[in-house]
C-alpha positions as CSV (number, residue, x, y, z in Angstrom):
1,M,55.3,130.7,21.3
2,T,55.3,132.8,24.4
3,A,54.2,131.3,27.7
4,E,51.2,133.8,27.8
5,R,50.1,132.7,24.4
6,L,50.4,129.0,25.2
7,R,48.4,129.5,28.4
8,F,45.7,131.4,26.5
9,E,45.4,128.6,24.0
10,E,45.3,125.9,26.6
11,E,42.6,127.7,28.7
12,H,40.6,128.6,25.6
13,A,40.6,125.0,24.5
14,Y,39.5,124.0,28.0
15,Y,36.6,126.5,27.9
16,N,35.4,125.3,24.5
17,E,35.3,121.7,25.6
18,L,32.1,122.8,27.3
19,Y,30.5,123.2,23.8
20,L,31.5,119.6,23.0
21,L,28.3,118.7,24.9
22,A,26.1,121.3,23.2
23,P,23.1,119.9,21.1
24,V,23.8,122.4,18.3
25,A,26.8,122.6,16.0
26,Y,29.6,124.8,17.5
27,L,32.7,125.7,15.5
28,L,35.8,127.8,16.1
29,V,36.9,129.3,12.8
30,A,40.4,130.8,12.1
31,F,40.9,134.1,10.4
32,D,41.6,132.2,7.1
33,G,38.5,130.1,7.4
34,A,40.1,126.9,8.7
35,L,38.2,124.9,11.3
36,L,40.2,125.1,14.6
37,Q,37.7,123.3,16.7
38,V,34.4,121.4,16.1
39,N,32.0,119.9,18.7
40,L,30.3,116.6,18.3
41,A,27.1,118.0,16.8
42,G,29.1,120.1,14.4
43,A,31.2,117.2,13.2
44,G,28.1,115.1,12.6
45,M,26.3,117.9,10.7
46,L,29.3,118.4,8.4
47,G,30.0,114.7,8.0
48,I,33.7,115.1,9.2
49,E,35.9,113.7,11.9
50,R,36.5,116.0,14.8
51,A,40.1,115.0,15.1
52,A,40.7,116.0,11.4
53,S,38.6,119.2,11.4
54,G,41.7,121.3,10.8
55,R,41.9,120.0,7.2
56,H,38.7,121.8,6.3
57,R,37.5,125.3,5.8
58,L,34.0,126.3,6.6
59,R,33.4,128.0,3.3
60,A,33.9,124.7,1.5
61,F,30.6,123.5,3.1
62,V,28.6,126.5,1.8
63,R,26.8,126.0,-1.4
64,P,28.4,128.1,-4.2
65,G,25.3,130.3,-4.7
66,Y,25.7,131.5,-1.1
67,H,29.4,132.3,-1.1
68,A,28.9,136.1,-1.4
69,D,26.4,136.0,1.6
70,Y,28.9,133.9,3.6
71,D,31.9,136.2,2.9
72,R,29.9,139.3,4.1
73,F,28.8,137.4,7.1
74,I,32.2,136.2,8.2
75,S,33.8,139.6,7.5
76,N,31.2,141.3,9.7
77,A,31.8,138.7,12.5
78,F,35.5,139.5,12.6
79,N,35.1,143.2,12.4
80,C,32.0,144.0,14.5
81,A,31.6,143.8,18.2
82,E,28.0,142.5,17.9
83,P,27.2,138.9,16.8
84,S,26.4,138.4,13.0
85,Q,23.7,136.2,11.7
86,C,23.1,134.7,8.2
87,M,20.7,132.2,6.6
88,L,22.2,130.1,3.8
89,Q,22.4,126.6,2.3
90,M,25.2,124.2,3.2
91,Q,26.1,120.7,2.3
92,R,27.7,117.8,4.1
93,L,31.0,116.3,3.0
94,D,28.9,113.5,1.3
95,G,26.9,116.1,-0.7
96,E,23.7,116.2,1.4
97,R,22.2,119.7,1.4
98,F,20.5,121.5,4.3
99,Q,19.3,125.0,5.2
100,V,20.9,126.6,8.3
101,T,21.2,129.8,10.3
102,L,24.7,130.8,11.2
103,V,25.4,133.0,14.2
104,A,29.0,134.2,14.7
105,S,31.0,136.5,17.0
106,A,34.7,137.3,17.2
107,D,36.8,135.3,19.7
108,C,38.4,137.3,22.5
109,S,41.8,136.7,20.8
110,G,40.7,138.6,17.7
111,Q,42.2,135.8,15.6
112,A,39.2,133.4,15.5
113,C,35.5,133.4,15.3
114,R,32.8,131.3,17.2
115,V,30.1,130.0,14.9
116,L,26.8,128.3,15.8
117,I,25.0,126.4,13.1
118,E,21.3,126.0,13.7
119,P,19.3,123.8,11.3
120,A,16.5,125.9,9.7
121,E,14.2,122.9,9.1
122,G,14.1,119.2,8.7
123,S,16.8,118.4,11.2
124,Y,14.7,117.6,14.3
125,G,15.5,113.9,14.2
126,A,19.3,114.6,14.0
127,L,18.8,117.2,16.8
128,A,17.0,114.7,19.0
129,R,19.7,112.1,18.5
130,S,22.4,114.8,19.3
131,E,20.5,115.7,22.4
132,E,20.2,112.1,23.5
133,R,24.0,111.6,23.0
134,C,24.6,114.9,24.9
135,R,22.4,113.7,27.8
136,R,24.3,110.4,28.0
137,I,27.7,112.2,28.0
138,V,26.6,114.8,30.6
139,H,25.1,112.3,33.0
140,S,28.1,109.9,32.9
141,A,30.8,112.6,32.9
142,E,33.4,112.6,35.7
143,E,33.3,116.4,35.7
144,G,30.5,118.5,37.2
145,V,28.3,120.3,34.7
146,W,26.4,123.3,36.1
147,E,24.1,125.5,34.2
148,L,23.0,128.9,35.6
149,D,20.3,131.3,34.4
150,A,20.8,135.1,34.0
151,Q,20.2,135.5,37.8
152,S,22.8,132.9,38.6
153,R,20.1,130.4,39.7
154,T,20.7,126.7,39.0
155,S,18.8,125.5,36.0
156,F,20.7,122.2,35.5
157,V,23.3,120.1,37.2
158,N,24.5,116.6,36.3
159,P,24.7,113.8,38.8
160,R,28.5,114.3,39.3
161,M,28.0,117.9,40.3
162,A,25.2,117.1,42.8
163,A,27.3,114.3,44.3
164,M,30.4,116.6,44.6
165,L,28.4,118.8,47.0
166,G,26.4,116.0,48.6
167,Y,23.0,117.0,47.4
168,E,20.3,115.4,45.3
169,I,19.8,117.0,41.9
170,E,16.4,118.3,42.7
171,D,17.7,119.9,45.9
172,M,20.0,122.1,43.8
173,L,17.6,123.2,41.0
174,G,16.3,126.7,41.3
175,K,18.7,127.7,44.1
176,P,21.2,130.5,43.6
177,L,24.9,129.7,43.2
178,V,25.7,131.6,46.4
179,A,23.6,129.1,48.4
180,F,26.5,126.7,48.0
181,M,29.3,129.1,48.9
182,D,30.9,130.6,52.0
183,D,31.7,134.3,52.3
184,E,35.0,133.8,50.5
185,G,33.4,132.2,47.6
186,K,30.6,134.8,47.5
187,L,33.2,137.6,47.2
188,M,34.9,135.8,44.3
189,L,31.6,135.3,42.6
190,E,30.7,139.0,42.9
191,Q,34.0,139.9,41.2
192,N,33.4,137.3,38.5
193,I,29.8,138.0,37.4
194,A,30.5,141.3,35.6
195,R,33.3,139.7,33.6
196,R,31.1,136.7,32.7
197,Q,28.3,139.0,31.4
198,D,30.9,140.9,29.4
199,G,31.5,137.7,27.5
200,I,34.9,137.0,29.0
201,F,36.0,133.4,29.4
202,E,37.0,132.5,33.0
203,R,38.6,129.7,34.9
204,H,38.8,130.3,38.6
205,E,39.3,128.4,41.9
206,F,36.1,128.5,44.0
207,K,35.5,127.2,47.5
208,F,32.0,125.7,47.8
209,Q,30.4,124.2,50.9
210,H,29.5,120.5,51.0
211,C,26.1,119.8,52.6
212,D,27.9,118.7,55.7
213,G,29.8,122.0,56.0
214,Q,33.1,120.8,54.7
215,A,35.0,122.9,52.1
216,V,35.0,121.7,48.5
217,W,37.7,123.3,46.4
218,T,37.0,123.3,42.7
219,T,38.2,124.9,39.4
220,M,35.3,126.2,37.3
221,A,35.7,126.9,33.6
222,T,32.8,129.2,32.7
223,N,31.3,130.2,29.4
224,P,28.6,132.9,29.0
225,I,25.5,131.9,27.1
226,F,23.7,134.4,24.7
227,D,20.5,134.1,22.7
228,G,20.2,135.1,19.1
229,T,19.7,138.8,20.0
230,S,23.0,138.8,22.0
231,R,21.1,138.9,25.3
232,Y,22.9,137.3,28.2
233,T,20.9,134.3,29.3
234,G,23.2,132.6,31.7
235,A,26.4,130.5,31.9
236,L,27.6,127.0,31.6
237,A,30.4,125.8,33.9
238,L,32.6,122.7,33.8
239,V,33.5,122.0,37.5
240,T,36.5,119.9,38.7
241,D,37.0,118.8,42.3
242,I,40.5,119.7,43.4
243,T,40.0,119.5,47.2
244,G,42.5,116.8,47.7
245,D,45.2,118.5,45.6
246,K,44.4,121.8,47.3
247,L,44.7,120.5,50.8
248,S,47.9,118.6,49.9
249,T,49.4,121.7,48.3
250,E,48.6,123.9,51.3
251,L,50.0,121.3,53.7
252,V,53.2,121.0,51.7
253,W,53.5,124.8,51.6
254,Q,52.8,125.1,55.3
255,Q,55.3,122.5,56.2
256,A,58.0,124.1,53.9
257,N,57.6,127.6,55.3
258,F,56.3,127.4,58.9
259,D,57.5,125.9,62.2
260,A,55.1,123.1,63.3
261,L,55.4,123.9,67.1
262,T,55.1,127.7,67.2
263,A,53.5,128.4,63.7
264,L,56.2,131.0,63.2
265,P,57.9,131.4,59.8
266,N,60.8,128.9,59.6
267,R,64.3,129.5,58.1
268,H,63.1,129.3,54.5
269,M,60.3,131.8,55.0
270,F,62.5,134.0,57.1
271,L,65.2,134.3,54.4
272,D,62.4,135.1,51.9
273,R,61.0,137.9,54.1
274,L,64.5,139.2,54.8
275,Q,65.2,139.5,51.0
276,H,61.9,141.3,50.5
277,E,62.5,143.7,53.3
278,T,66.1,144.6,52.2
279,R,64.9,145.3,48.7
280,K,62.1,147.5,50.1
281,A,64.7,149.3,52.2
282,D,66.8,149.9,49.1
283,R,63.9,151.5,47.3
284,N,62.9,153.7,50.2
285,G,66.4,154.7,51.3
286,A,65.5,153.3,54.7
287,F,67.2,150.9,57.1
288,L,66.1,147.7,58.9
289,A,67.4,145.8,61.9
290,L,68.0,142.1,62.2
291,L,67.9,140.6,65.7
292,F,69.1,137.1,66.6
293,L,67.6,135.9,69.9
294,D,68.7,132.8,71.8
295,L,67.1,131.6,75.1
296,D,69.7,131.3,77.9
297,H,69.7,128.0,79.9
298,F,67.0,126.4,77.7
299,K,69.0,123.2,77.5
300,E,68.7,122.8,81.2
301,V,64.9,123.0,81.0
302,N,64.9,120.2,78.4
303,D,67.3,118.1,80.5
304,R,65.4,118.6,83.7
305,H,61.8,118.7,82.7
306,G,61.7,116.9,79.4
307,H,61.1,118.0,75.8
308,A,57.3,118.4,76.3
309,M,57.9,121.1,79.0
310,G,60.6,122.6,76.8
311,D,58.0,122.9,74.0
312,L,55.7,124.8,76.4
313,V,58.5,127.2,77.1
314,L,59.1,127.8,73.5
315,I,55.4,128.5,72.8
316,E,55.3,131.0,75.7
317,A,58.5,132.6,74.7
318,T,57.1,133.1,71.2
319,R,54.0,134.8,72.7
320,R,56.2,137.2,74.8
321,I,58.5,138.1,71.9
322,A,55.6,138.6,69.5
323,S,54.1,141.1,72.0
324,C,57.1,143.3,71.7
325,V,57.0,143.8,67.9
326,R,54.5,145.1,65.4
327,G,52.3,143.1,63.2
328,T,54.3,144.2,60.2
329,D,57.6,142.9,61.6
330,T,58.8,139.3,61.0
331,L,59.3,136.9,63.9
332,A,60.7,133.5,62.9
333,R,62.0,130.4,64.6
334,L,65.2,129.0,63.0
335,G,65.2,125.9,65.2
336,G,65.7,124.9,68.8
337,D,65.6,128.0,71.0
338,E,66.8,130.4,68.3
339,F,64.6,133.2,67.0
340,T,65.1,136.0,64.5
341,I,63.2,139.3,64.2
342,I,63.2,141.6,61.2
343,L,62.4,145.2,62.2
344,A,61.7,147.3,59.1
345,G,60.5,150.8,58.4
346,L,61.9,152.2,61.7
347,D,62.2,156.0,62.3
348,H,65.4,155.8,64.3
349,V,67.9,153.4,65.8
350,G,66.6,154.1,69.3
351,S,63.5,152.0,68.5
352,V,65.7,148.9,68.0
353,E,67.3,149.2,71.3
354,R,63.9,149.9,73.0
355,I,62.4,146.7,71.5
356,A,65.5,144.7,72.4
357,R,65.3,145.8,76.0
358,T,61.6,145.0,76.2
359,M,62.2,141.5,74.9
360,I,64.9,140.9,77.5
361,S,62.6,142.2,80.2
362,M,59.7,140.0,79.1
363,L,61.9,136.8,78.9
364,S,63.3,137.4,82.3
365,L,59.9,136.9,83.9
366,P,59.3,133.4,85.3
367,F,57.9,130.6,83.2
368,D,55.2,128.5,84.8
369,L,55.6,124.8,84.1
370,K,52.5,123.3,85.7
371,G,53.1,124.9,89.0
372,E,56.9,125.0,89.0
373,K,58.5,128.3,88.1
374,V,61.5,128.4,85.7
375,F,63.7,131.4,85.1
376,L,65.3,132.0,81.8
377,S,66.7,135.0,79.9
378,G,67.5,136.0,76.4
379,S,70.7,137.0,74.5
380,I,70.2,139.3,71.5
381,G,72.5,140.2,68.6
382,I,71.7,143.2,66.4
383,A,72.9,144.0,62.9
384,L,71.7,146.9,60.8
385,Y,71.0,147.0,57.0
386,P,72.7,148.5,55.1
387,P,75.3,150.1,57.5
388,D,76.6,146.8,58.8
389,A,76.3,144.6,55.7
390,Q,74.7,145.0,52.3
391,D,74.7,141.3,51.5
392,M,71.9,139.4,53.1
393,N,73.9,136.4,54.1
394,V,76.6,138.5,55.7
395,L,74.0,140.4,57.6
396,V,72.7,137.1,59.0
397,E,76.2,136.0,60.0
398,R,76.9,139.3,61.8
399,A,73.6,139.3,63.7
400,D,74.5,135.7,64.8
401,Q,78.0,136.8,65.8
402,A,76.5,139.6,67.9
403,M,74.2,137.2,69.6
404,Y,77.1,135.1,70.7
405,A,78.9,138.2,71.9
406,S,75.9,138.8,74.2
407,K,76.2,135.3,75.6
408,N,79.9,135.7,76.1
409,G,79.3,139.0,77.8
410,G,77.2,137.4,80.5
411,R,73.8,136.8,78.8
412,N,70.5,138.6,79.4
413,R,71.6,141.5,77.2
414,F,71.9,142.8,73.6
415,S,75.0,143.6,71.6
416,Y,75.8,145.0,68.2
417,Y,77.8,142.7,66.0
418,T,81.2,144.2,67.0
419,P,82.5,146.4,69.7
420,E,83.3,148.9,66.9
421,L,79.6,149.0,66.0
422,Q,78.7,149.4,69.6
423,E,80.9,152.5,69.6
424,A,79.3,153.7,66.4
425,A,75.8,153.3,68.0
426,Q,77.0,155.5,70.9
427,A,78.4,158.0,68.3
428,R,75.0,158.0,66.6
429,Q,73.3,158.8,69.9
430,G,75.8,161.6,70.4
431,I,75.2,163.1,67.0
432,A,71.4,162.9,67.6
433,A,71.8,164.9,70.8
434,D,74.1,167.4,69.0
435,L,71.6,167.8,66.1
436,R,68.9,168.7,68.6
437,A,71.2,171.3,70.1
438,A,72.2,172.6,66.7
439,I,68.6,173.6,65.8
440,A,68.3,175.6,69.0
441,A,71.7,177.1,68.7
442,Q,71.2,178.0,65.0
443,Q,74.4,176.2,63.9
444,F,73.0,175.3,60.5
445,E,73.9,177.4,57.4
446,I,72.7,177.3,53.8
447,W,75.2,177.7,51.0
448,Y,74.1,178.4,47.5
449,Q,75.4,177.1,44.2
450,P,74.5,179.1,41.0
451,I,72.3,177.4,38.3
452,V,73.4,179.1,35.1
453,S,71.4,179.6,31.9
454,L,73.4,177.9,29.1
455,Q,71.9,180.2,26.6
456,T,72.5,183.6,28.2
457,G,74.9,183.0,31.1
458,A,72.5,184.6,33.5
459,V,72.3,183.4,37.1
460,H,68.6,183.6,38.1
461,K,68.5,180.3,40.0
462,A,70.4,178.6,42.8
463,E,70.4,175.4,44.7
464,A,70.3,175.6,48.5
465,L,72.8,173.3,50.2
466,L,72.7,172.6,53.9
467,R,75.9,172.9,56.1
468,W,76.4,172.3,59.8
469,R,78.9,174.4,61.6
470,H,79.6,172.0,64.4
471,P,81.2,173.6,67.5
472,T,84.0,171.0,67.7
473,R,84.2,169.3,64.3
474,G,84.0,172.4,62.1
475,L,81.9,172.8,58.9
476,L,80.2,169.5,58.1
477,A,78.8,168.5,54.7
478,P,75.3,166.9,54.5
479,A,76.6,163.4,54.1
480,E,78.1,163.6,57.5
481,F,74.9,164.2,59.4
482,I,71.8,163.9,57.2
483,P,71.5,160.1,57.6
484,F,71.4,160.5,61.3
485,A,68.8,163.3,61.0
486,E,66.7,161.0,58.9
487,S,67.0,158.0,61.2
488,N,65.8,160.0,64.3
489,G,63.2,162.1,62.5
490,L,64.9,165.5,63.0
491,I,65.1,165.9,59.2
492,V,61.5,167.1,59.2
493,E,62.2,170.0,61.5
494,I,65.5,170.8,59.8
495,G,63.8,170.6,56.4
496,D,61.2,173.1,57.5
497,W,63.9,175.5,58.6
498,V,65.7,175.1,55.3
499,L,62.6,175.9,53.2
500,R,61.7,178.9,55.2
501,E,65.3,180.3,55.1
502,A,65.5,179.7,51.4
503,A,62.2,181.4,50.9
504,R,63.4,184.5,52.8
505,Q,66.6,184.6,50.7
506,A,64.6,184.2,47.5
507,R,62.5,187.2,48.4
508,R,65.6,189.3,48.9
509,W,67.3,188.2,45.7
510,Q,64.1,188.9,43.7
511,E,64.4,192.5,44.8
512,L,68.2,192.8,44.2
513,V,69.0,190.4,41.3
514,D,65.9,189.3,39.3
515,P,62.2,189.4,40.0
516,A,61.8,185.7,38.9
517,F,64.7,184.4,41.0
518,Q,64.2,180.7,42.0
519,I,65.9,178.6,44.7
520,S,65.9,174.8,44.7
521,V,65.5,173.0,48.0
522,N,66.5,169.3,48.4
523,K,63.9,167.0,50.1
524,S,64.8,163.5,51.4
525,P,62.5,160.5,51.1
526,V,61.8,160.7,54.9
527,Q,60.7,164.4,54.6
528,F,58.6,163.5,51.6
529,R,56.7,160.9,53.6
530,R,56.3,162.8,56.9
531,D,55.9,166.6,56.3
532,A,52.2,166.7,55.4
533,S,51.3,168.8,58.4
534,L,53.7,171.5,57.3
535,Y,51.9,172.5,54.1
536,E,49.7,175.1,55.6
537,G,52.6,176.7,57.5
538,W,54.6,177.0,54.3
539,I,51.8,178.7,52.4
540,A,51.2,181.1,55.2
541,Y,54.9,182.0,55.4
542,L,55.2,182.5,51.6
543,K,52.2,184.8,51.8
544,E,53.7,186.7,54.7
545,L,56.8,187.3,52.5
546,A,54.6,188.2,49.5
547,L,56.7,185.6,47.6
548,P,55.2,183.7,44.6
549,A,55.1,180.0,45.5
550,N,56.9,179.1,42.2
551,S,60.0,180.9,43.5
552,I,60.7,177.6,45.4
553,V,61.6,174.4,43.5
554,V,61.4,171.2,45.6
555,E,64.1,168.7,44.5
556,I,63.3,165.0,45.0
557,T,65.3,161.9,44.0
558,E,64.2,159.0,41.9
559,S,63.8,156.7,44.9
560,V,60.9,158.8,46.1
561,L,58.9,158.0,42.9
562,M,59.1,154.3,43.8
563,D,57.9,154.7,47.3
564,G,54.1,154.2,47.2
565,V,53.2,155.5,43.8
566,E,49.7,156.8,44.7
567,Q,51.0,158.5,47.8
568,V,53.7,160.2,45.7
569,I,51.2,161.4,43.1
570,E,49.0,162.9,45.8
571,R,52.0,164.6,47.5
572,L,53.2,166.1,44.2
573,R,49.6,167.2,43.5
574,Q,49.6,169.1,46.8
575,Y,52.9,170.7,46.0
576,R,51.6,171.9,42.7
577,A,48.4,173.1,44.2
578,M,50.5,175.2,46.5
579,G,52.3,176.6,43.5
580,L,55.7,175.0,44.3
581,Q,57.7,173.6,41.4
582,V,59.3,170.1,41.4
583,S,62.7,169.0,40.1
584,L,63.8,165.4,39.7
585,D,67.4,165.2,41.0
586,D,70.1,162.7,39.9
587,Y,68.1,161.5,36.9
588,G,69.4,158.4,35.2
589,T,70.9,156.7,38.3
590,G,67.8,155.0,39.7
591,F,64.5,153.5,38.7
592,A,62.7,156.4,37.1
593,S,61.9,156.1,33.4
594,L,60.7,158.8,30.9
595,S,57.1,157.5,31.6
596,H,57.5,158.7,35.2
597,L,58.2,162.2,33.9
598,K,54.9,162.2,32.1
599,R,52.9,160.6,35.0
600,F,54.3,162.7,37.8
601,D,54.1,166.5,38.2
602,I,57.7,167.3,37.4
603,D,59.0,170.7,36.1
604,F,62.8,170.2,35.9
605,V,65.0,167.2,35.3
606,K,68.6,167.2,36.6
607,I,70.9,164.9,34.7
608,D,73.2,163.2,37.2
609,Q,76.8,164.3,37.2
610,S,78.1,160.8,36.5
611,F,76.9,161.2,32.9
612,I,78.3,164.7,32.5
613,A,81.8,163.6,33.8
614,T,82.3,161.3,30.7
615,L,80.7,163.4,28.0
616,E,84.0,164.2,26.4
617,D,85.1,160.6,25.9
618,D,81.9,158.5,26.0
619,D,79.6,158.8,23.0
620,G,77.1,156.6,24.8
621,D,76.7,159.1,27.6
622,L,76.5,162.0,25.2
623,S,73.7,160.2,23.2
624,L,71.9,159.5,26.5
625,C,72.1,163.1,27.6
626,E,70.8,164.3,24.2
627,A,67.9,161.8,24.4
628,I,67.0,162.9,27.9
629,I,67.0,166.6,26.9
630,A,65.0,165.9,23.7
631,M,62.3,163.8,25.5
632,A,62.1,166.2,28.5
633,H,61.5,169.1,26.1
634,K,58.8,167.2,24.3
635,L,57.1,166.8,27.7
636,G,57.5,170.5,28.5
637,L,60.2,170.1,31.1
638,K,63.4,172.1,31.5
639,V,66.8,170.3,31.9
640,V,69.6,171.1,34.3
641,A,73.0,169.4,34.0
642,E,74.9,168.8,37.3
643,G,78.6,168.6,37.8
644,V,79.8,170.6,34.8
645,E,83.5,171.1,35.2
646,T,85.1,171.8,31.7
647,K,84.5,174.0,28.7
648,V,84.1,171.0,26.4
649,Q,81.3,169.6,28.6
650,R,79.6,173.0,28.6
651,A,79.9,173.3,24.8
652,L,78.4,169.8,24.2
653,L,75.5,170.6,26.5
654,V,74.8,173.9,24.7
655,D,74.8,172.0,21.4
656,A,72.4,169.4,22.8
657,G,70.0,172.1,23.8
658,C,70.3,171.8,27.6
659,D,68.7,174.7,29.5
660,Y,70.7,175.1,32.6
661,A,73.9,173.8,34.3
662,Q,75.7,174.0,37.6
663,G,79.2,172.9,38.5
664,Y,82.6,174.0,39.5
665,I,83.4,175.6,36.1
666,F,80.8,178.2,37.1
667,A,81.1,178.4,40.8
668,R,81.4,176.3,43.9
669,P,78.7,176.4,46.6
670,M,79.2,179.6,48.6
671,P,77.6,181.4,51.6
672,A,74.7,183.7,50.9
673,G,76.7,186.9,51.2
674,E,79.3,185.8,48.6
675,F,76.6,184.6,46.3
676,E,74.8,187.9,46.6
677,A,78.0,189.9,45.8
678,M,78.7,187.7,42.8
679,A,75.1,188.1,41.5
680,M,75.0,191.9,42.2
681,A,78.3,192.4,40.3
682,A,76.7,190.7,37.3
683,V,79.9,188.8,36.6
684,P,79.4,186.6,33.6
685,R,79.5,182.9,34.6
686,L,80.3,181.5,31.2
687,P,84.0,180.7,30.8
688,H,85.8,181.7,27.7
């Protein structure tokens, strides 16, 4: 039995315990007619023991002459959304006969049916005895019983319910449920009423207010009440006071996760937040910084002024450090005078250093200890994820090592975890300066790799690949500079230049090579999140060139699809509204599934070259490629295979029905002039 099914049955049994108190017979009948549950009135009416109800079937208590009516009635109950009703004659286990009206409706599980048995006549004495028994049970119950009308006004409460909130029974009658709730409880109620009127069983935690203003936490198991015409008339709730357990649980959780002095997350919560942020960085292709901060000379404060004054210093230091970071960052106290800060979602490394300098400046200001000024400072160690360490524990160790390097270097400073990393940071700053100069000096180039039709061998598509002709380092591939462009935000400006240059080239090749020539342009996750303001400029430029928008294909990676799904859907919708087409690059290496291809506006799927490389000797990869191609075609998408290098790979892809391919067997990336000469010469790109 699954955990979900077990939980459903436990909660369902809990809800139906409410009907144990009902003055009319209530039964839960299985699909095969077995009695799953019977309340007190029902057991008395049928003359059976409640504990042994499972040995009986309801049909056995129906007089033979009414079996056909009963069968139609129970079938309708299971197969119709509306409650069914039937009048027939039944008999007790001891043979006594009586006329009844049965009302039934399917249980929310679809595997059982709720049945009410109402005596048609001659049962008023039994009903009165049942009601008296019910009254005694309700009034002596340890649980609160609360009945509400259709407008959520109180129509009945038992003594326990009134005592739970500190009222007399008569003080609660007629008052709305919200009269006993604070704003938090009212919001929960609003969300709950619609579900209750839909006939959905609920058990929720609610926070009520005691008459003295104190919070009373409860669990409420609520059942809707309907009349014979299926009209909602109210609800019956069984209420349990869990205030003690709630407060105890919250206290234990608070003590386990937060520092008692500063109210900051402690080591346990810090590690949990760090794990969450590293996973988020992985999904977004982003980076984060981990800072370890230790107060310099804090021990001297404790030794000279006492621990009480030391605590005041820690509280003030917490306030100053917190003022330097955003609300979305994590500031934690690991113990003593040691703090950690997780800086996530930063645009560039320079932000980390700016924050570190601000913290050092704030901590160098004097601390006022009841009239006496005390001067401290801070030593900070910085480690970056993932460049410095991809393992969370290693990252923590390296940030800690860097902090001690700051102390050994004279305190009141920040350091990266090794001198080599310090040099790397300086190199990053140098590359950032070079990138800015490269844009102005027009040092970037676009090389083009043909995308070949596997059916005809025609080259009517190309992928635009960025290169940087550095004045001292020569021609650089994207991997050598794109990460730095992303971290400092320059990728947006560079990406805009690439798209405009590719559009200009596409217009030329549509005139010289093919009227429908397309160029694919890669787009990083950073561009995807930050280029919204460029849309109008793109459209204007395409119109200026008289270039159809579908001449440009925007290539995105799978990680983009996982970065704020609704934002991605909106961004892709904007692309499609512009007329641009979209290609999903490196498919199969990340998180995207075939369902993403259906949900998002995708035109092309590019199978990652890691699958193509093993087509010849790995039947599994061949089967996977065939499945991707077949499913993509079913969804109306075209498929491009990347990294095709052999004739055998090409042949297998042709047999699998792949539409396009690119790779060294056809051509390497080349400057625009070489590509144009190749395309103009109409040299067949299919090897023989």
